[in-house]
A tleap script that builds the chain and sets N, CA, C and O, in Angstrom:
source leaprc.protein.ff14SB
mol = sequence {
  NMET GLU GLN GLY LYS LYS ARG MET VAL ASP
  VAL GLY MET ALA ARG ALA ALA LYS LEU VAL
  ASN LEU VAL ASP TYR GLN GLU GLY SER VAL
  VAL SER ARG THR LEU ILE ASP LYS LYS THR
  GLY THR LEU THR LEU PHE ALA PHE ALA GLU
  GLY GLN GLY LEU SER GLU HIE THR ALA PRO
  PHE ASP ALA LEU VAL TYR ILE PRO GLU GLY
  GLU ALA GLU ILE THR ILE SER HIE LYS GLU
  PHE HIE LEU ALA GLN GLY ASP VAL VAL ILE
  MET PRO ALA ASN GLU PRO HIE ALA VAL LYS
  ALA VAL LYS LYS PHE LYS MET MET LEU ALA
  MET ILE ARG CSER
}
set mol.1.N position { 77.446 74.519 119.853 }
set mol.1.CA position { 76.798 75.635 119.192 }
set mol.1.C position { 76.783 75.364 117.692 }
set mol.1.O position { 77.776 74.890 117.140 }
set mol.2.N position { 75.667 75.660 117.027 }
set mol.2.CA position { 75.550 75.438 115.595 }
set mol.2.C position { 76.482 76.355 114.824 }
set mol.2.O position { 76.704 77.503 115.208 }
set mol.3.N position { 77.030 75.830 113.721 }
set mol.3.CA position { 77.929 76.623 112.887 }
set mol.3.C position { 77.172 77.800 112.289 }
set mol.3.O position { 76.024 77.651 111.869 }
set mol.4.N position { 77.810 78.974 112.247 }
set mol.4.CA position { 77.222 80.156 111.632 }
set mol.4.C position { 76.392 81.001 112.583 }
set mol.4.O position { 76.068 82.145 112.265 }
set mol.5.N position { 76.039 80.457 113.748 }
set mol.5.CA position { 75.271 81.239 114.711 }
set mol.5.C position { 76.158 82.291 115.348 }
set mol.5.O position { 77.346 82.062 115.577 }
set mol.6.N position { 75.575 83.443 115.631 }
set mol.6.CA position { 76.318 84.498 116.304 }
set mol.6.C position { 76.565 84.073 117.739 }
set mol.6.O position { 75.664 83.588 118.424 }
set mol.7.N position { 77.799 84.261 118.182 }
set mol.7.CA position { 78.163 83.880 119.531 }
set mol.7.C position { 78.872 85.053 120.179 }
set mol.7.O position { 79.820 85.602 119.617 }
set mol.8.N position { 78.423 85.426 121.332 }
set mol.8.CA position { 79.019 86.538 122.052 }
set mol.8.C position { 79.192 86.108 123.495 }
set mol.8.O position { 78.245 85.636 124.125 }
set mol.9.N position { 80.382 86.267 124.014 }
set mol.9.CA position { 80.658 86.015 125.419 }
set mol.9.C position { 80.796 87.377 126.075 }
set mol.9.O position { 81.588 88.205 125.626 }
set mol.10.N position { 80.039 87.615 127.127 }
set mol.10.CA position { 80.009 88.931 127.757 }
set mol.10.C position { 80.410 88.814 129.222 }
set mol.10.O position { 79.783 88.083 129.988 }
set mol.11.N position { 81.451 89.533 129.604 }
set mol.11.CA position { 81.887 89.609 130.992 }
set mol.11.C position { 82.041 91.091 131.316 }
set mol.11.O position { 83.100 91.676 131.090 }
set mol.12.N position { 80.986 91.688 131.843 }
set mol.12.CA position { 81.016 93.132 132.069 }
set mol.12.C position { 81.166 93.848 130.738 }
set mol.12.O position { 80.335 93.669 129.848 }
set mol.13.N position { 82.223 94.668 130.580 }
set mol.13.CA position { 82.473 95.376 129.321 }
set mol.13.C position { 83.237 94.516 128.319 }
set mol.13.O position { 83.272 94.845 127.134 }
set mol.14.N position { 83.849 93.421 128.769 }
set mol.14.CA position { 84.628 92.563 127.872 }
set mol.14.C position { 83.691 91.643 127.104 }
set mol.14.O position { 82.744 91.093 127.666 }
set mol.15.N position { 83.969 91.479 125.796 }
set mol.15.CA position { 83.156 90.605 124.957 }
set mol.15.C position { 84.053 89.880 123.974 }
set mol.15.O position { 85.067 90.412 123.523 }
set mol.16.N position { 83.668 88.670 123.654 }
set mol.16.CA position { 84.374 87.912 122.626 }
set mol.16.C position { 83.348 87.460 121.594 }
set mol.16.O position { 82.252 87.025 121.947 }
set mol.17.N position { 83.711 87.566 120.311 }
set mol.17.CA position { 82.802 87.176 119.236 }
set mol.17.C position { 83.612 86.947 117.977 }
set mol.17.O position { 84.776 87.342 117.906 }
set mol.18.N position { 83.015 86.316 116.986 }
set mol.18.CA position { 83.622 86.203 115.665 }
set mol.18.C position { 83.411 87.537 114.950 }
set mol.18.O position { 82.275 87.975 114.763 }
set mol.19.N position { 84.500 88.175 114.556 }
set mol.19.CA position { 84.442 89.500 113.937 }
set mol.19.C position { 83.487 89.532 112.744 }
set mol.19.O position { 82.665 90.442 112.638 }
set mol.20.N position { 83.584 88.554 111.849 }
set mol.20.CA position { 82.769 88.581 110.633 }
set mol.20.C position { 81.280 88.440 110.912 }
set mol.20.O position { 80.462 88.743 110.044 }
set mol.21.N position { 80.913 87.988 112.099 }
set mol.21.CA position { 79.496 87.836 112.435 }
set mol.21.C position { 78.876 89.093 113.042 }
set mol.21.O position { 77.674 89.117 113.308 }
set mol.22.N position { 79.665 90.122 113.260 }
set mol.22.CA position { 79.158 91.321 113.931 }
set mol.22.C position { 78.455 92.305 112.998 }
set mol.22.O position { 77.836 93.265 113.457 }
set mol.23.N position { 78.549 92.068 111.693 }
set mol.23.CA position { 77.827 92.891 110.718 }
set mol.23.C position { 77.430 91.988 109.556 }
set mol.23.O position { 78.188 91.105 109.157 }
set mol.24.N position { 76.221 92.221 109.013 }
set mol.24.CA position { 75.702 91.388 107.928 }
set mol.24.C position { 75.663 92.165 106.618 }
set mol.24.O position { 75.529 93.389 106.609 }
set mol.25.N position { 75.781 91.434 105.512 }
set mol.25.CA position { 75.656 92.037 104.188 }
set mol.25.C position { 74.200 92.400 103.919 }
set mol.25.O position { 73.273 91.757 104.414 }
set mol.26.N position { 74.029 93.449 103.122 }
set mol.26.CA position { 72.712 93.823 102.625 }
set mol.26.C position { 72.875 94.124 101.150 }
set mol.26.O position { 73.681 94.976 100.775 }
set mol.27.N position { 72.119 93.433 100.305 }
set mol.27.CA position { 72.269 93.568 98.856 }
set mol.27.C position { 72.180 95.034 98.424 }
set mol.27.O position { 71.269 95.760 98.820 }
set mol.28.N position { 73.155 95.455 97.596 }
set mol.28.CA position { 73.165 96.803 97.052 }
set mol.28.C position { 73.539 97.892 98.044 }
set mol.28.O position { 73.300 99.073 97.790 }
set mol.29.N position { 74.128 97.502 99.178 }
set mol.29.CA position { 74.390 98.489 100.223 }
set mol.29.C position { 75.759 98.320 100.883 }
set mol.29.O position { 76.441 97.308 100.724 }
set mol.30.N position { 76.120 99.346 101.620 }
set mol.30.CA position { 77.250 99.308 102.534 }
set mol.30.C position { 76.651 99.428 103.930 }
set mol.30.O position { 75.938 100.385 104.228 }
set mol.31.N position { 76.944 98.455 104.778 }
set mol.31.CA position { 76.418 98.439 106.143 }
set mol.31.C position { 77.587 98.668 107.093 }
set mol.31.O position { 78.668 98.119 106.882 }
set mol.32.N position { 77.386 99.466 108.132 }
set mol.32.CA position { 78.454 99.685 109.107 }
set mol.32.C position { 77.929 99.498 110.521 }
set mol.32.O position { 76.748 99.690 110.807 }
set mol.33.N position { 78.856 99.115 111.395 }
set mol.33.CA position { 78.544 98.976 112.824 }
set mol.33.C position { 79.742 99.500 113.602 }
set mol.33.O position { 80.851 98.983 113.466 }
set mol.34.N position { 79.521 100.512 114.409 }
set mol.34.CA position { 80.580 101.060 115.246 }
set mol.34.C position { 80.729 100.177 116.474 }
set mol.34.O position { 79.776 99.955 117.221 }
set mol.35.N position { 81.952 99.673 116.667 }
set mol.35.CA position { 82.239 98.807 117.799 }
set mol.35.C position { 82.798 99.590 118.981 }
set mol.35.O position { 82.494 99.286 120.134 }
set mol.36.N position { 83.622 100.605 118.688 }
set mol.36.CA position { 84.188 101.472 119.720 }
set mol.36.C position { 84.147 102.904 119.192 }
set mol.36.O position { 84.511 103.159 118.045 }
set mol.37.N position { 83.706 103.826 120.027 }
set mol.37.CA position { 83.663 105.241 119.656 }
set mol.37.C position { 84.144 106.054 120.852 }
set mol.37.O position { 83.393 106.300 121.797 }
set mol.38.N position { 85.405 106.466 120.794 }
set mol.38.CA position { 86.027 107.223 121.874 }
set mol.38.C position { 86.615 108.521 121.319 }
set mol.38.O position { 86.752 108.671 120.105 }
set mol.39.N position { 86.963 109.456 122.203 }
set mol.39.CA position { 87.608 110.695 121.769 }
set mol.39.C position { 88.883 110.419 120.993 }
set mol.39.O position { 89.206 111.140 120.049 }
set mol.40.N position { 89.604 109.388 121.382 }
set mol.40.CA position { 90.904 109.097 120.776 }
set mol.40.C position { 90.821 108.260 119.503 }
set mol.40.O position { 91.821 108.123 118.798 }
set mol.41.N position { 89.657 107.699 119.194 }
set mol.41.CA position { 89.539 106.926 117.970 }
set mol.41.C position { 88.283 106.087 117.911 }
set mol.41.O position { 87.518 106.001 118.872 }
set mol.42.N position { 88.089 105.467 116.751 }
set mol.42.CA position { 86.918 104.626 116.539 }
set mol.42.C position { 87.345 103.297 115.913 }
set mol.42.O position { 88.397 103.190 115.285 }
set mol.43.N position { 86.500 102.303 116.106 }
set mol.43.CA position { 86.657 101.003 115.484 }
set mol.43.C position { 85.307 100.669 114.866 }
set mol.43.O position { 84.312 100.505 115.573 }
set mol.44.N position { 85.283 100.570 113.536 }
set mol.44.CA position { 84.026 100.365 112.821 }
set mol.44.C position { 84.165 99.177 111.880 }
set mol.44.O position { 85.178 99.029 111.196 }
set mol.45.N position { 83.147 98.339 111.850 }
set mol.45.CA position { 83.111 97.184 110.965 }
set mol.45.C position { 82.120 97.471 109.845 }
set mol.45.O position { 81.001 97.916 110.098 }
set mol.46.N position { 82.534 97.215 108.607 }
set mol.46.CA position { 81.703 97.453 107.433 }
set mol.46.C position { 81.463 96.153 106.688 }
set mol.46.O position { 82.301 95.252 106.716 }
set mol.47.N position { 80.312 96.053 106.015 }
set mol.47.CA position { 80.017 94.969 105.077 }
set mol.47.C position { 79.597 95.621 103.763 }
set mol.47.O position { 78.601 96.342 103.714 }
set mol.48.N position { 80.361 95.366 102.698 }
set mol.48.CA position { 80.105 95.947 101.379 }
set mol.48.C position { 79.533 94.877 100.459 }
set mol.48.O position { 80.143 93.822 100.291 }
set mol.49.N position { 78.391 95.125 99.868 }
set mol.49.CA position { 77.868 94.237 98.832 }
set mol.49.C position { 78.756 94.381 97.596 }
set mol.49.O position { 79.370 95.428 97.391 }
set mol.50.N position { 78.825 93.343 96.779 }
set mol.50.CA position { 79.659 93.377 95.571 }
set mol.50.C position { 79.329 94.605 94.728 }
set mol.50.O position { 78.161 94.906 94.482 }
set mol.51.N position { 80.374 95.310 94.290 }
set mol.51.CA position { 80.214 96.493 93.454 }
set mol.51.C position { 79.990 97.790 94.220 }
set mol.51.O position { 80.058 98.872 93.635 }
set mol.52.N position { 79.728 97.697 95.505 }
set mol.52.CA position { 79.493 98.893 96.318 }
set mol.52.C position { 80.822 99.490 96.767 }
set mol.52.O position { 81.854 98.822 96.707 }
set mol.53.N position { 80.805 100.734 97.212 }
set mol.53.CA position { 82.039 101.352 97.656 }
set mol.53.C position { 81.827 102.689 98.313 }
set mol.53.O position { 80.700 103.127 98.544 }
set mol.54.N position { 82.938 103.324 98.608 }
set mol.54.CA position { 82.962 104.685 99.141 }
set mol.54.C position { 83.776 105.524 98.172 }
set mol.54.O position { 84.905 105.165 97.838 }
set mol.55.N position { 83.217 106.635 97.719 }
set mol.55.CA position { 83.919 107.481 96.758 }
set mol.55.C position { 85.129 108.131 97.408 }
set mol.55.O position { 85.266 108.146 98.632 }
set mol.56.N position { 86.004 108.666 96.565 }
set mol.56.CA position { 87.242 109.262 97.059 }
set mol.56.C position { 86.938 110.391 98.047 }
set mol.56.O position { 86.077 111.239 97.814 }
set mol.57.N position { 87.680 110.366 99.159 }
set mol.57.CA position { 87.539 111.380 100.204 }
set mol.57.C position { 88.826 111.406 101.026 }
set mol.57.O position { 89.718 110.583 100.818 }
set mol.58.N position { 88.916 112.331 101.937 }
set mol.58.CA position { 90.061 112.391 102.860 }
set mol.58.C position { 89.531 112.371 104.284 }
set mol.58.O position { 88.360 112.655 104.535 }
set mol.59.N position { 90.413 112.031 105.201 }
set mol.59.CA position { 90.097 112.071 106.628 }
set mol.59.C position { 91.293 112.698 107.339 }
set mol.59.O position { 92.434 112.506 106.920 }
set mol.60.N position { 91.040 113.439 108.402 }
set mol.60.CA position { 92.137 114.136 109.075 }
set mol.60.C position { 92.964 113.254 110.018 }
set mol.60.O position { 93.833 113.751 110.734 }
set mol.61.N position { 92.687 111.934 110.015 }
set mol.61.CA position { 93.365 111.022 110.927 }
set mol.61.C position { 93.882 109.795 110.193 }
set mol.61.O position { 93.328 109.400 109.167 }
set mol.62.N position { 94.950 109.189 110.720 }
set mol.62.CA position { 95.428 107.915 110.194 }
set mol.62.C position { 94.387 106.836 110.465 }
set mol.62.O position { 93.663 106.884 111.459 }
set mol.63.N position { 94.329 105.857 109.556 }
set mol.63.CA position { 93.390 104.748 109.734 }
set mol.63.C position { 94.041 103.457 109.264 }
set mol.63.O position { 94.838 103.447 108.326 }
set mol.64.N position { 93.685 102.372 109.934 }
set mol.64.CA position { 94.133 101.053 109.547 }
set mol.64.C position { 92.916 100.268 109.082 }
set mol.64.O position { 91.880 100.264 109.747 }
set mol.65.N position { 93.046 99.603 107.936 }
set mol.65.CA position { 91.980 98.777 107.386 }
set mol.65.C position { 92.423 97.322 107.420 }
set mol.65.O position { 93.518 96.986 106.970 }
set mol.66.N position { 91.563 96.464 107.958 }
set mol.66.CA position { 91.796 95.015 107.983 }
set mol.66.C position { 90.631 94.337 107.257 }
set mol.66.O position { 89.470 94.677 107.490 }
set mol.67.N position { 90.942 93.382 106.380 }
set mol.67.CA position { 89.922 92.671 105.612 }
set mol.67.C position { 89.761 91.259 106.187 }
set mol.67.O position { 90.604 90.401 105.925 }
set mol.68.N position { 88.704 90.993 106.962 }
set mol.68.CA position { 88.513 89.646 107.501 }
set mol.68.C position { 87.834 88.692 106.527 }
set mol.68.O position { 87.827 87.481 106.748 }
set mol.69.N position { 87.249 89.242 105.426 }
set mol.69.CA position { 86.488 88.387 104.506 }
set mol.69.C position { 86.295 89.112 103.177 }
set mol.69.O position { 86.008 90.309 103.160 }
set mol.70.N position { 86.452 88.393 102.061 }
set mol.70.CA position { 86.147 88.942 100.746 }
set mol.70.C position { 87.322 89.607 100.060 }
set mol.70.O position { 88.477 89.391 100.427 }
set mol.71.N position { 87.009 90.438 99.037 }
set mol.71.CA position { 88.035 91.122 98.239 }
set mol.71.C position { 87.640 92.567 97.977 }
set mol.71.O position { 86.492 92.868 97.652 }
set mol.72.N position { 88.625 93.458 98.126 }
set mol.72.CA position { 88.382 94.888 97.943 }
set mol.72.C position { 89.501 95.526 97.147 }
set mol.72.O position { 90.627 95.031 97.107 }
set mol.73.N position { 89.165 96.630 96.521 }
set mol.73.CA position { 90.163 97.487 95.890 }
set mol.73.C position { 90.133 98.808 96.654 }
set mol.73.O position { 89.108 99.489 96.703 }
set mol.74.N position { 91.260 99.152 97.241 }
set mol.74.CA position { 91.363 100.412 97.977 }
set mol.74.C position { 92.405 101.264 97.278 }
set mol.74.O position { 93.532 100.824 97.047 }
set mol.75.N position { 92.022 102.480 96.947 }
set mol.75.CA position { 92.916 103.421 96.293 }
set mol.75.C position { 93.329 104.475 97.314 }
set mol.75.O position { 92.486 105.110 97.948 }
set mol.76.N position { 94.636 104.649 97.462 }
set mol.76.CA position { 95.181 105.647 98.380 }
set mol.76.C position { 96.144 106.518 97.589 }
set mol.76.O position { 97.128 106.022 97.039 }
set mol.77.N position { 95.866 107.802 97.530 }
set mol.77.CA position { 96.697 108.747 96.766 }
set mol.77.C position { 96.928 108.235 95.344 }
set mol.77.O position { 98.048 108.270 94.835 }
set mol.78.N position { 95.858 107.763 94.714 }
set mol.78.CA position { 95.835 107.302 93.323 }
set mol.78.C position { 96.628 106.013 93.089 }
set mol.78.O position { 96.892 105.660 91.940 }
set mol.79.N position { 97.009 105.308 94.150 }
set mol.79.CA position { 97.676 104.017 94.034 }
set mol.79.C position { 96.689 102.939 94.472 }
set mol.79.O position { 96.119 103.015 95.561 }
set mol.80.N position { 96.489 101.919 93.605 }
set mol.80.CA position { 95.509 100.870 93.888 }
set mol.80.C position { 96.122 99.711 94.662 }
set mol.80.O position { 97.239 99.276 94.381 }
set mol.81.N position { 95.370 99.223 95.639 }
set mol.81.CA position { 95.748 98.057 96.426 }
set mol.81.C position { 94.614 97.043 96.328 }
set mol.81.O position { 93.468 97.361 96.645 }
set mol.82.N position { 94.927 95.830 95.892 }
set mol.82.CA position { 93.942 94.752 95.852 }
set mol.82.C position { 94.117 93.953 97.140 }
set mol.82.O position { 95.155 93.327 97.354 }
set mol.83.N position { 93.096 93.978 97.995 }
set mol.83.CA position { 93.180 93.345 99.304 }
set mol.83.C position { 92.196 92.185 99.399 }
set mol.83.O position { 91.091 92.248 98.860 }
set mol.84.N position { 92.610 91.128 100.091 }
set mol.84.CA position { 91.765 89.962 100.307 }
set mol.84.C position { 91.834 89.572 101.776 }
set mol.84.O position { 92.520 90.217 102.570 }
set mol.85.N position { 91.125 88.521 102.126 }
set mol.85.CA position { 91.045 88.067 103.512 }
set mol.85.C position { 92.410 88.028 104.189 }
set mol.85.O position { 93.355 87.422 103.684 }
set mol.86.N position { 92.495 88.684 105.338 }
set mol.86.CA position { 93.719 88.707 106.123 }
set mol.86.C position { 94.638 89.876 105.832 }
set mol.86.O position { 95.589 90.106 106.579 }
set mol.87.N position { 94.379 90.630 104.757 }
set mol.87.CA position { 95.235 91.762 104.396 }
set mol.87.C position { 94.904 92.995 105.230 }
set mol.87.O position { 93.798 93.154 105.747 }
set mol.88.N position { 95.903 93.856 105.337 }
set mol.88.CA position { 95.771 95.095 106.079 }
set mol.88.C position { 96.498 96.208 105.327 }
set mol.88.O position { 97.503 95.952 104.664 }
set mol.89.N position { 96.002 97.428 105.426 }
set mol.89.CA position { 96.657 98.582 104.819 }
set mol.89.C position { 96.424 99.787 105.727 }
set mol.89.O position { 95.402 99.879 106.407 }
set mol.90.N position { 97.382 100.702 105.727 }
set mol.90.CA position { 97.245 101.945 106.490 }
set mol.90.C position { 96.922 103.071 105.516 }
set mol.90.O position { 97.588 103.236 104.494 }
set mol.91.N position { 95.894 103.840 105.848 }
set mol.91.CA position { 95.525 105.010 105.064 }
set mol.91.C position { 95.981 106.241 105.848 }
set mol.91.O position { 95.402 106.564 106.885 }
set mol.92.N position { 97.021 106.932 105.356 }
set mol.92.CA position { 97.547 108.096 106.081 }
set mol.92.C position { 96.547 109.260 106.121 }
set mol.92.O position { 95.731 109.425 105.214 }
set mol.93.N position { 96.625 110.036 107.159 }
set mol.93.CA position { 95.776 111.219 107.307 }
set mol.93.C position { 95.935 112.149 106.109 }
set mol.93.O position { 97.031 112.306 105.570 }
set mol.94.N position { 94.836 112.756 105.707 }
set mol.94.CA position { 94.788 113.786 104.667 }
set mol.94.C position { 95.166 113.310 103.275 }
set mol.94.O position { 95.354 114.134 102.380 }
set mol.95.N position { 95.284 112.005 103.066 }
set mol.95.CA position { 95.541 111.458 101.729 }
set mol.95.C position { 94.209 110.984 101.141 }
set mol.95.O position { 93.435 110.324 101.834 }
set mol.96.N position { 93.932 111.309 99.875 }
set mol.96.CA position { 92.664 110.853 99.288 }
set mol.96.C position { 92.633 109.333 99.175 }
set mol.96.O position { 93.629 108.705 98.817 }
set mol.97.N position { 91.474 108.751 99.487 }
set mol.97.CA position { 91.317 107.308 99.389 }
set mol.97.C position { 89.872 106.969 99.016 }
set mol.97.O position { 88.944 107.738 99.266 }
set mol.98.N position { 89.715 105.785 98.408 }
set mol.98.CA position { 88.402 105.282 98.002 }
set mol.98.C position { 88.401 103.776 98.196 }
set mol.98.O position { 89.455 103.140 98.225 }
set mol.99.N position { 87.202 103.209 98.329 }
set mol.99.CA position { 87.045 101.777 98.581 }
set mol.99.C position { 86.007 101.224 97.628 }
set mol.99.O position { 84.966 101.845 97.416 }
set mol.100.N position { 86.283 100.033 97.033 }
set mol.100.CA position { 85.317 99.374 96.160 }
set mol.100.C position { 85.356 97.873 96.402 }
set mol.100.O position { 86.424 97.281 96.556 }
set mol.101.N position { 84.166 97.265 96.433 }
set mol.101.CA position { 84.055 95.821 96.630 }
set mol.101.C position { 84.231 95.098 95.301 }
set mol.101.O position { 83.357 95.169 94.437 }
set mol.102.N position { 85.354 94.401 95.130 }
set mol.102.CA position { 85.575 93.547 93.962 }
set mol.102.C position { 84.596 92.377 94.053 }
set mol.102.O position { 83.921 92.041 93.081 }
set mol.103.N position { 84.531 91.768 95.228 }
set mol.103.CA position { 83.529 90.786 95.628 }
set mol.103.C position { 83.006 91.307 96.954 }
set mol.103.O position { 83.608 92.200 97.549 }
set mol.104.N position { 81.896 90.765 97.422 }
set mol.104.CA position { 81.430 91.253 98.719 }
set mol.104.C position { 82.548 91.058 99.739 }
set mol.104.O position { 83.263 90.056 99.710 }
set mol.105.N position { 82.687 92.022 100.636 }
set mol.105.CA position { 83.760 91.940 101.625 }
set mol.105.C position { 83.390 92.686 102.896 }
set mol.105.O position { 82.494 93.529 102.921 }
set mol.106.N position { 84.118 92.340 103.951 }
set mol.106.CA position { 83.968 93.041 105.224 }
set mol.106.C position { 85.300 93.713 105.549 }
set mol.106.O position { 86.373 93.208 105.218 }
set mol.107.N position { 85.198 94.854 106.199 }
set mol.107.CA position { 86.359 95.676 106.489 }
set mol.107.C position { 86.241 96.215 107.903 }
set mol.107.O position { 85.197 96.737 108.296 }
set mol.108.N position { 87.317 96.085 108.664 }
set mol.108.CA position { 87.373 96.721 109.965 }
set mol.108.C position { 88.256 97.960 109.816 }
set mol.108.O position { 89.385 97.874 109.333 }
set mol.109.N position { 87.741 99.090 110.228 }
set mol.109.CA position { 88.447 100.365 110.124 }
set mol.109.C position { 88.742 100.871 111.527 }
set mol.109.O position { 87.835 101.111 112.324 }
set mol.110.N position { 90.027 101.028 111.813 }
set mol.110.CA position { 90.471 101.591 113.087 }
set mol.110.C position { 91.021 102.976 112.798 }
set mol.110.O position { 92.045 103.109 112.127 }
set mol.111.N position { 90.348 104.015 113.301 }
set mol.111.CA position { 90.801 105.379 113.070 }
set mol.111.C position { 91.326 105.947 114.383 }
set mol.111.O position { 90.647 105.912 115.409 }
set mol.112.N position { 92.543 106.469 114.329 }
set mol.112.CA position { 93.196 107.022 115.505 }
set mol.112.C position { 93.150 108.542 115.428 }
set mol.112.O position { 93.675 109.129 114.482 }
set mol.113.N position { 92.537 109.176 116.399 }
set mol.113.CA position { 92.350 110.622 116.372 }
set mol.113.C position { 93.427 111.396 117.106 }
set mol.113.O position { 93.432 112.625 117.029 }
set mol.114.N position { 94.325 110.755 117.803 }
set mol.114.CA position { 95.332 111.507 118.555 }
set mol.114.C position { 96.722 111.022 118.242 }
set mol.114.O position { 97.695 111.543 118.787 }
savepdb mol mol.pdb
quit
């Protein structure tokens, strides 16, 4: 298989793929793709163009952020975290948080609703 091509192995509901290939960057934008959406939680992959972000907000559920590619600044309760490829951070429920792309980056967000 050629390098960089999207590859997906599908066996019924089971699938295998390269995480970073499941969402593409779009200049000047934040792109998202929901991978799992259940009553108990969601798994969403984001691609942030450099300089893009999400303004400060809160969510009623705990969330885990994993950075598979790039660099981000995530602020949680006014404390800044500089995250790069392979880093992970937990955003506690009801705490204000914001996200900004230092360089273009991808983020997987796992939100647990129960």
